[in-house]
N, C-alpha and C positions, 0 to 999 in steps of 0.2 A: 203471124202478126206480132206475137210476143217476141219472136226472134228478131223481127225487124226493129222493134222498139229497143231491145237489148243492144243490137248492133249500133243504132243511132246514139244510145246513151253512152256506150263504150267509146264511140268516135268522138262525141262531145267531151267526154272526160279526158280522152287522150289529147284532144286539141287544147283543152284548158290547161292540162298539166304541161304541155309543150310550151304554151304561151307564158305560163308562170316561170318555167325554167329558163326560157329565152330572156325574160325580163331580168332575172336574177344573175344569170351567168354573164361574164364579160364577153364582149365581142372580140372576135379574132380578126386581126388586121389582115388585109389582103396581101398576098405575096408580092414582094418587090419585083418590079419589072426588070430592074438592072441589078446584077449581083454586086454585093459589097466587096470592094477591093481589100486585099490583105496587105498590111504594111509590115510584114515579118522582117524584111530586110532592114527597114528603118529602125525597128525595135532592137534588132541584133546590133546594129551600128551604134545606137545610143547606149546600150548596155556595155558594148566593147569599149567605147570611149570613156564611159564612167569608170570602168575597171582600170583602164590605162591611167586615168588621172589619179585614182586612189593609190595604185602601185607606184606611180611617179612621186606622189607626196610621201609615201613611206621611205623611198630611197632618198629623197631630199632631206627629210628629217634625220635619217641615219647619217647622212653625210655631214649635216650641220652638227650633230652630236659629236661626231668624230673630229671634226674640224675645230670646234670650239672647246673640246675637252669636257664634254658633259657625261662621260662614262662614269659609272659608279666607282668610287674609290674602294680599294680592297683593304679593309682594316686588318691588322695583324699580319700583314705580309712582310717579307724581308725587305723588299724594295718599295720605296714610296716617292712619288714625284712631288717635290716641294713647290716648285714653280716652273713655269714655262712661258716663253714669249717668242713671237715670230720676229725674225730679223730680216727676212726676205720672203720671196714668194714660196720657196720650198725649204728655207733654212730656218732653224729655230735653235734657241739656247734653252737647255733644260737643266734644272737643278734637281738632282736625285739624292735622296737620303738612303744610305745603306749602313746599317749598324750605327756607329757614332761618327760617321763621316759624311760630308756632302761632296758629291761629284758634280762639277759643272761640265756639261756635255754639249758639244755642238752637233746637231743632227741636220744632215743635208742629203737629199736624194739617195738613199741607200747606204749612207756612211754615217758612222757615229764616231766622234773624236773626243777624247778627254781633254778638256781645256784647263781645268784646275781642280785640285783636291783641297779641302779645308775641313776643320773639325765642325761637327754639327752645332749649330747655334739655334737661337730662338729667332723666329721671324719678327721683324719690327711691326709693332701694332700700328695700324692705320689710324690717323686722328679722326675723332668723331666729327662729322660735318656740323657746322654751326647752323642752328635753325634761325638765328637772327638774320642771316643773309637772305632768307626767303621772306622775311616779313615785309609786307607792303602797306599801302595806305587803305586798301579795300577791306571790307568786313570779312569777305570770304577768305582772303589770304591770311588774315589774323586768326580766324577760327581754324584754318588748316594747320598753321604753325602751332597753335595751342593743342590741337588733337595729336599732332606728331610728338610734341613734348610729353604729353601724358602717356602715349604709347611707349616712348623710349623709357620713361620712368617706370612703367609697369613691367617692362621686360627686364630692366636692370634690378629692380627691387623684388 
């Protein structure tokens, strides 16, 4: 009889602990009836296209830097490009300083021709743009002209 009471007490205690644990633990979702499809090919395609765009932008910026002469200038070198201008789609005129002489060179599709040689001189200074030409009747334009004038004075002084 004692054994029966002990078994019933143990069963009640087990049921109570199971009920308490069941109330505290989160429920597990039932397994999905249909398997989830994998979009690995779409992810690879998206990553590949993104990589192609980034590499394309790198090549575009490198081409623009070369085309518009944005390479760093080498200070202290024997040869220095003073000026350059495009005169055609593949032709350009380049003024190169070497020692105390300037060479005017014509550069076209794999050919370089000396056009003129002259003593090195000083480049003419470009005139400062007049800020008065930008002045308008609006308050914003006047404040912009005033701030540009202050900035120019602070850099010069």
